[in-house]
LOLODREN-354428 format. One record per residue: residue number from 1; x, y, z of N, C-alpha, C in turn; residue in one letter. Coordinates in nm, 4 decimals, always signed. Layout:
// LOLODREN-354428
SITE  pos       n_x       n_y       n_z      ca_x      ca_y      ca_z       c_x       c_y       c_z  code
SITE  NUM         X         Y         Z         X         Y         Z         X         Y         Z     A
...
This chain:
// LOLODREN-354428
SITE  pos       n_x       n_y       n_z      ca_x      ca_y      ca_z       c_x       c_y       c_z  code
SITE    1   +4.9973  +16.4074  +10.2563   +5.1127  +16.3413  +10.1981   +5.1941  +16.4477  +10.1260     M
SITE    2   +5.3256  +16.4434  +10.1465   +5.4150  +16.5410  +10.0843   +5.4799  +16.4811   +9.9600     A
SITE    3   +5.5196  +16.5691   +9.8699   +5.5937  +16.5288   +9.7501   +5.7346  +16.5843   +9.7606     N
SITE    4   +5.8311  +16.5084   +9.7061   +5.9693  +16.5526   +9.7054   +6.0359  +16.5002   +9.5801     Y
SITE    5   +6.0892  +16.5940   +9.5010   +6.1616  +16.5528   +9.3796   +6.2983  +16.5016   +9.4215     A
SITE    6   +6.3315  +16.3850   +9.3747   +6.4554  +16.3200   +9.4173   +6.5437  +16.2922   +9.2979     L
SITE    7   +6.6681  +16.3372   +9.3043   +6.7653  +16.3048   +9.1994   +6.8479  +16.1862   +9.2485     R
SITE    8   +6.8479  +16.0814   +9.1685   +6.9154  +15.9569   +9.2057   +7.0123  +15.9211   +9.0923     V
SITE    9   +7.1348  +15.8832   +9.1265   +7.2265  +15.8377   +9.0220   +7.1634  +15.7243   +8.9414     P
SITE   10   +7.1863  +15.7261   +8.8127   +7.1232  +15.6293   +8.7230   +7.1508  +15.4848   +8.7657     E
SITE   11   +7.2756  +15.4552   +8.8050   +7.3077  +15.3169   +8.8424   +7.2293  +15.2736   +8.9663     S
SITE   12   +7.2137  +15.3625   +9.0627   +7.1369  +15.3291   +9.1827   +6.9891  +15.3157   +9.1500     L
SITE   13   +6.9398  +15.4041   +9.0646   +6.7995  +15.3980   +9.0249   +6.7689  +15.2674   +8.9525     F
SITE   14   +6.8574  +15.2268   +8.8650   +6.8389  +15.1014   +8.7907   +6.8331  +14.9833   +8.8871     T
SITE   15   +6.9235  +14.9833   +8.9829   +6.9247  +14.8736   +9.0808   +6.7990  +14.8784   +9.1675     Y
SITE   16   +6.7580  +14.9978   +9.2103   +6.6362  +15.0118   +9.2910   +6.5144  +14.9629   +9.2141     A
SITE   17   +6.5080  +14.9950   +9.0855   +6.3955  +14.9499   +9.0027   +6.3929  +14.7965   +8.9978     R
SITE   18   +6.5104  +14.7353   +8.9835   +6.5196  +14.5889   +8.9778   +6.4732  +14.5271   +9.1094     K
SITE   19   +6.5204  +14.5821   +9.2204   +6.4825  +14.5279   +9.3508   +6.3337  +14.5471   +9.3758     V
SITE   20   +6.2806  +14.6633   +9.3417   +6.1369  +14.6888   +9.3594   +6.0551  +14.5877   +9.2800     A
SITE   21   +6.0974  +14.5589   +9.1586   +6.0253  +14.4603   +9.0766   +6.0322  +14.3225   +9.1401     A
SITE   22   +6.1499  +14.2866   +9.1921   +6.1644  +14.1564   +9.2581   +6.0758  +14.1463   +9.3825     E
SITE   23   +6.0568  +14.2587   +9.4504   +5.9742  +14.2621   +9.5712   +5.8266  +14.2852   +9.5403     E
SITE   24   +5.7955  +14.3048   +9.4132   +5.6574  +14.3286   +9.3689   +5.5966  +14.4513   +9.4347     H
SITE   25   +5.6751  +14.5594   +9.4400   +5.6267  +14.6872   +9.4935   +5.6587  +14.7966   +9.3929     V
SITE   26   +5.5865  +14.9068   +9.4042   +5.6140  +15.0202   +9.3166   +5.7443  +15.0882   +9.3600     S
SITE   27   +5.7998  +15.1676   +9.2710   +5.9200  +15.2429   +9.3048   +5.8914  +15.3375   +9.4216     M
SITE   28   +5.7753  +15.3983   +9.4207   +5.7388  +15.4887   +9.5296   +5.7389  +15.4134   +9.6623     N
SITE   29   +5.6749  +15.2973   +9.6646   +5.6695  +15.2193   +9.7873   +5.8094  +15.1743   +9.8297     Q
SITE   30   +5.8930  +15.1391   +9.7333   +6.0285  +15.0975   +9.7642   +6.1069  +15.2108   +9.8293     F
SITE   31   +6.0983  +15.3313   +9.7716   +6.1712  +15.4444   +9.8289   +6.1175  +15.4821   +9.9662     F
SITE   32   +5.9860  +15.4775   +9.9845   +5.9277  +15.5086  +10.1157   +5.9746  +15.4077  +10.2194     V
SITE   33   +5.9760  +15.2795  +10.1829   +6.0234  +15.1762  +10.2767   +6.1710  +15.1957  +10.3096     M
SITE   34   +6.2517  +15.2302  +10.2097   +6.3948  +15.2517  +10.2328   +6.4169  +15.3693  +10.3276     A
SITE   35   +6.3423  +15.4774  +10.3069   +6.3546  +15.5928  +10.3958   +6.3099  +15.5555  +10.5367     I
SITE   36   +6.1990  +15.4833  +10.5470   +6.1483  +15.4431  +10.6783   +6.2487  +15.3548  +10.7519     A
SITE   37   +6.3130  +15.2634  +10.6808   +6.4134  +15.1764  +10.7427   +6.5312  +15.2575  +10.7943     E
SITE   38   +6.5773  +15.3544  +10.7171   +6.6907  +15.4371  +10.7591   +6.6535  +15.5229  +10.8795     K
SITE   39   +6.5357  +15.5839  +10.8771   +6.4903  +15.6649  +10.9902   +6.4801  +15.5780  +11.1149     V
SITE   40   +6.4263  +15.4578  +11.0993   +6.4134  +15.3667  +11.2127   +6.5499  +15.3297  +11.2693     S
SITE   41   +6.6462  +15.3024  +11.1827   +6.7805  +15.2673  +11.2292   +6.8436  +15.3825  +11.3056     A
SITE   42   +6.8299  +15.5049  +11.2553   +6.8874  +15.6209  +11.3222   +6.8195  +15.6477  +11.4562     L
SITE   43   +6.6877  +15.6334  +11.4607   +6.6152  +15.6538  +11.5861   +6.6519  +15.5468  +11.6882     K
SITE   44   +6.6721  +15.4236  +11.6422   +6.7128  +15.3156  +11.7324   +6.8504  +15.3431  +11.7881     T
SITE   45   +6.9415  +15.3867  +11.7042   +7.0769  +15.4209  +11.7502   +7.0719  +15.5334  +11.8542     E
SITE   46   +6.9903  +15.6351  +11.8293   +6.9772  +15.7458  +11.9241   +6.9172  +15.6968  +12.0556     A
SITE   47   +6.8183  +15.6085  +12.0479   +6.7546  +15.5547  +12.1691   +6.8568  +15.4812  +12.2554     Y
SITE   48   +6.9348  +15.3923  +12.1933   +7.0317  +15.3158  +12.2716   +7.1457  +15.4031  +12.3217     F
SITE   49   +7.1839  +15.5044  +12.2464   +7.2865  +15.5981  +12.2954   +7.2364  +15.6723  +12.4184     S
SITE   50   +7.1103  +15.7148  +12.4130   +7.0520  +15.7850  +12.5279   +7.0423  +15.6920  +12.6482     E
SITE   51   +6.9983  +15.5689  +12.6262   +6.9904  +15.4720  +12.7356   +7.1284  +15.4451  +12.7941     R
SITE   52   +7.2291  +15.4328  +12.7064   +7.3650  +15.4070  +12.7511   +7.4154  +15.5213  +12.8391     H
SITE   53   +7.3805  +15.6439  +12.8044   +7.4272  +15.7594  +12.8825   +7.3684  +15.7602  +13.0239     S
SITE   54   +7.2551  +15.6937  +13.0438   +7.1924  +15.6862  +13.1761   +7.2277  +15.5591  +13.2519     R
SITE   55   +7.3088  +15.4740  +13.1902   +7.3389  +15.3437  +13.2500   +7.4180  +15.3589  +13.3795     A
SITE   56   +7.3859  +15.2728  +13.4741   +7.4603  +15.2654  +13.6003   +7.5366  +15.1336  +13.5974     D
SITE   57   +7.6601  +15.1395  +13.5485   +7.7360  +15.0158  +13.5311   +7.7717  +14.9500  +13.6636     T
SITE   58   +7.7860  +15.0297  +13.7707   +7.8134  +14.9697  +13.9016   +7.6942  +14.8864  +13.9478     D
SITE   59   +7.5732  +14.9381  +13.9292   +7.4527  +14.8640  +13.9678   +7.4401  +14.7381  +13.8810     A
SITE   60   +7.4756  +14.7480  +13.7540   +7.4698  +14.6311  +13.6664   +7.5672  +14.5243  +13.7151     F
SITE   61   +7.6883  +14.5650  +13.7532   +7.7868  +14.4690  +13.8036   +7.7363  +14.4005  +13.9304     D
SITE   62   +7.6707  +14.4758  +14.0189   +7.6130  +14.4161  +14.1405   +7.5084  +14.3131  +14.1012     V
SITE   63   +7.4206  +14.3494  +14.0085   +7.3165  +14.2575  +13.9637   +7.3780  +14.1335  +13.9001     W
SITE   64   +7.4776  +14.1540  +13.8145   +7.5393  +14.0423  +13.7447   +7.6104  +13.9494  +13.8427     L
SITE   65   +7.6785  +14.0051  +13.9398   +7.7479  +13.9225  +14.0387   +7.6519  +13.8456  +14.1291     N
SITE   66   +7.5278  +13.8935  +14.1413   +7.4277  +13.8237  +14.2218   +7.3626  +13.7086  +14.1455     A
SITE   67   +7.3878  +13.7013  +14.0167   +7.3300  +13.5941  +13.9356   +7.3972  +13.4619  +13.9696     S
SITE   68   +7.3217  +13.3536  +13.9705   +7.3816  +13.2241  +14.0038   +7.4846  +13.1822  +13.8987     P
SITE   69   +7.5870  +13.1158  +13.9453   +7.6930  +13.0683  +13.8565   +7.6614  +12.9248  +13.8174     D
SITE   70   +7.5780  +12.9100  +13.7141   +7.5358  +12.7773  +13.6706   +7.5676  +12.7600  +13.5227     T
SITE   71   +7.5685  +12.6366  +13.4815   +7.5915  +12.6048  +13.3419   +7.4675  +12.6446  +13.2612     Q
SITE   72   +7.4856  +12.6844  +13.1340   +7.3697  +12.7188  +13.0514   +7.2841  +12.5959  +13.0238     P
SITE   73   +7.1574  +12.6221  +12.9990   +7.0656  +12.5139  +12.9646   +7.1023  +12.4616  +12.8262     M
SITE   74   +7.0647  +12.3377  +12.7973   +7.0909  +12.2789  +12.6664   +7.0355  +12.3702  +12.5566     N
SITE   75   +7.1173  +12.3999  +12.4579   +7.0786  +12.4860  +12.3488   +7.1194  +12.6302  +12.3669     G
SITE   76   +7.1588  +12.6687  +12.4903   +7.2005  +12.8065  +12.5184   +7.3514  +12.8229  +12.5264     D
SITE   77   +7.4247  +12.7176  +12.4958   +7.5699  +12.7235  +12.5083   +7.6291  +12.8132  +12.3996     E
SITE   78   +7.7445  +12.8737  +12.4306   +7.8185  +12.9462  +12.3292   +7.8845  +12.8463  +12.2369     L
SITE   79   +7.8835  +12.8754  +12.1115   +7.9432  +12.7819  +12.0150   +8.0778  +12.8341  +11.9735     I
């Protein structure tokens, strides 16, 4: 496990402390979860960007046009 000294603006730290208390977690756990969420979001964005770069939109259009033209099932309608 690594240690890292972190300087946080007082207003943000105060709010983080409040949220951590509301979530019943330590400040350390709160910061680790926040970092993990941000890393996950960035990795997800990179994954979809990479997938998008390999997309074959012509093949997708062929597949989509081959789909039956039917009404959506009950509950699947656009609102």
